[in-house]
C-alpha positions in Angstrom: 0.1 0.1 0.1 2.8 2.4 0.7 4.3 1.5 -2.6 1.4 2.6 -4.3 1.4 5.4 -2.4 4.6 6.4 -3.4 4.1 5.3 -7.0 1.5 7.4 -7.8 2.6 10.5 -6.2 5.9 10.0 -8.3 3.7 9.6 -11.4 1.2 12.7 -10.7 4.1 14.7 -9.7 5.8 13.9 -13.1 2.9 15.3 -15.5 2.1 18.0 -13.1 3.2 21.2 -14.4 2.0 24.1 -11.6 1.0 21.3 -7.9 0.2 22.3 -4.3 -0.7 20.2 -1.5 -3.2 21.3 1.1 -2.4 20.7 4.6 -4.2 21.0 8.0 -0.9 19.4 9.9 -2.9 16.5 10.9 -1.0 13.1 10.6 -1.8 12.3 7.3 -1.4 15.6 5.7 2.5 15.6 7.3 3.0 11.9 5.9 1.7 13.1 2.4 3.8 16.1 2.5 6.7 14.0 3.4 6.3 12.0 0.3 5.8 14.8 -1.8 8.6 17.1 -0.5 11.1 14.0 -1.0 10.6 14.3 -5.2 9.8 18.3 -5.4 11.0 19.5 -2.3 9.5 23.3 -3.0 6.0 22.2 -4.0 3.3 24.9 -2.4 2.1 23.6 0.9 -1.1 25.5 1.2 -2.3 26.2 4.8 -5.8 27.5 5.6 -5.5 30.1 8.5 -9.1 30.1 9.6 -8.0 32.4 12.7 -9.4 29.3 14.6 -6.7 27.0 15.1 -5.3 25.6 18.4 -2.3 27.2 19.4 -0.9 24.2 19.2 -1.6 23.3 15.4 0.3 26.9 14.9 3.3 26.2 16.6 3.7 22.6 15.3 3.1 24.4 11.8 5.8 26.6 12.5 8.4 24.1 13.8 7.6 21.3 11.0 7.8 24.3 8.6 11.4 25.3 9.4 12.8 21.9 9.8 11.4 21.0 6.8 12.3 24.4 4.9 8.7 23.9 3.4 7.1 26.3 0.9 4.5 27.3 3.0 1.5 29.1 1.7 -0.6 31.1 4.0 -4.3 31.1 2.7 -6.8 33.4 4.7 -10.5 34.7 4.1 -10.2 38.8 2.6 -12.1 39.4 6.0 -11.9 37.1 8.8 -14.7 36.7 11.0 -14.0 35.9 14.6 -16.6 33.8 16.0 -19.0 33.2 12.9 -18.9 29.8 14.2 -21.4 31.0 16.8 -24.1 31.7 14.4 -23.3 29.5 11.4 -20.6 27.0 11.3 -21.2 26.7 7.8 -20.9 30.5 7.0 -17.9 29.9 9.0 -16.5 26.9 7.2 -17.3 29.4 3.8 -15.6 32.3 4.3 -12.7 31.0 6.3 -12.0 27.5 4.2 -14.1 27.1 1.2 -13.6 30.5 -0.4 -9.9 31.3 0.4 -8.8 27.7 -0.8 -11.0 27.7 -3.9 -9.8 31.3 -4.8 -6.0 29.8 -4.3 -6.4 26.4 -6.3 -7.1 28.6 -9.9 -3.2 28.6 -10.1 -2.6 25.3 -10.0 -3.2 21.9 -12.4 -3.2 19.5 -9.6 -4.2 19.0 -6.2 -2.7 16.7 -3.5 -4.8 16.0 -0.6 -4.5 13.6 2.7 -8.5 12.5 2.3 -9.0 8.8 3.3 -11.7 6.6 2.8 -11.7 5.5 6.4 -11.8 8.4 7.9 -15.8 9.5 7.1 -18.9 7.9 5.5 -18.6 11.0 3.0 -15.4 10.0 1.9 -16.2 6.0 2.0 -16.1 6.3 -2.1 -12.8 8.6 -2.6 -10.9 8.2 -5.6 -7.3 8.1 -5.7 -7.5 10.6 -8.7 -10.6 12.5 -10.1 -11.4 15.8 -11.7 -12.6 18.6 -9.7 -14.4 21.4 -10.7 -13.6 24.7 -8.9 -16.4 27.8 -9.2 -16.4 29.2 -12.3 -15.6 26.4 -14.3 -12.0 25.5 -14.0 -11.5 22.1 -13.5 -8.2 20.4 -12.0 -6.8 17.4 -11.0 -7.2 16.1 -7.3 -4.7 13.4 -6.3 -5.4 11.6 -2.6 -2.3 9.0 -2.9 -3.5 7.8 1.2 -7.2 7.0 -0.2 -7.1 3.3 1.1 -5.0 4.3 3.9 -6.0 3.4 7.7 -5.0 5.2 11.0 -2.5 2.3 11.6 -0.8 3.1 8.4 -0.5 6.5 8.6 1.0 6.1 11.9 3.6 3.5 11.3 4.7 5.9 8.4 5.5 8.3 10.8 7.0 6.2 13.0 9.3 4.4 10.4 10.1 7.9 9.2 10.7 9.2 12.6 8.2 12.5 11.8 6.6 13.9 14.9 3.0 14.2 15.3 0.8 17.0 16.4 0.7 17.0 20.1 -3.0 17.0 20.6 -2.9 13.4 19.4 -1.5 12.4 22.7 -4.7 14.3 24.4 -6.6 11.9 22.8 -7.9 14.0 19.8 -8.4 12.0 16.5 -9.6 14.4 14.4 -8.2 18.1 14.3 -9.6 21.4 12.8 -10.7 24.9 14.3 -10.4 25.1 18.3 -14.3 25.6 18.5 -15.5 22.8 16.4 -13.6 20.2 17.3 -13.6 18.0 20.5 -12.8 14.8 21.8 -14.4 11.8 19.8 -18.0 11.4 20.6 -17.8 7.6 18.9 -14.8 6.0 19.6 -15.4 4.0 16.0 -15.5 7.5 14.2 -12.6 9.4 14.1 -14.3 12.8 12.9 -17.1 12.5 15.3 -15.8 15.7 17.3 -15.7 17.8 14.8 -18.6 20.5 14.6 -20.3 18.6 17.4 -21.2 15.9 15.4 -23.7 18.2 12.9 -21.9 17.7 9.6 -19.1 15.5 7.8 -17.8 18.2 5.8 -16.6 21.8 5.8 -17.5 22.1 2.2 -14.0 22.1 0.4 -14.5 18.3 -0.6 -18.2 18.5 -1.8 -18.7 18.6 -5.2 -20.7 21.2 -7.5 -23.9 19.6 -7.2 -23.3 19.4 -3.1 -22.2 22.9 -2.7 -25.2 24.0 -4.0 
């Protein structure tokens, strides 16, 4: 499985003209960035600064960016609205995640993500490679090399490669997003059950055009 992921990464990077990778600096994200930078050290690593992240996330991001000399591209809403989540998590995600990312992705032709099928029912049928339509009709290639990986695969790779993980995992978090909308998992069998108080599965970034309406 690891060989398959590495092969896909190499194949897609070889064909890409302007690749990028999104990273929230969760475990699977840093594993994927580790694979990509081994071939393309300067690949843009897009980080969505939602102004709501845990302090630990910002510190870990900065530490890893320095250690790995990452080409970190910080994306932020034109007009951040701290606390918007209190009235609408959908509006907060749209403003701080979806809109700035989709605006930035227009500059790239291949988008690498660390999505995994195991993460959620909404990702159960994730394809490793698929076209992705941005608002306005621009289409890019979305590549998810870790689609078939389990949590154990991710942790094993990180341990073998000596990759330190976000300290919040040691406190019991299994899926880490913005601090106000992230809790310890409600359902131990569902790693994303602590996100958005169980009200939804996705922020909107990974939804298809028909699902965004």
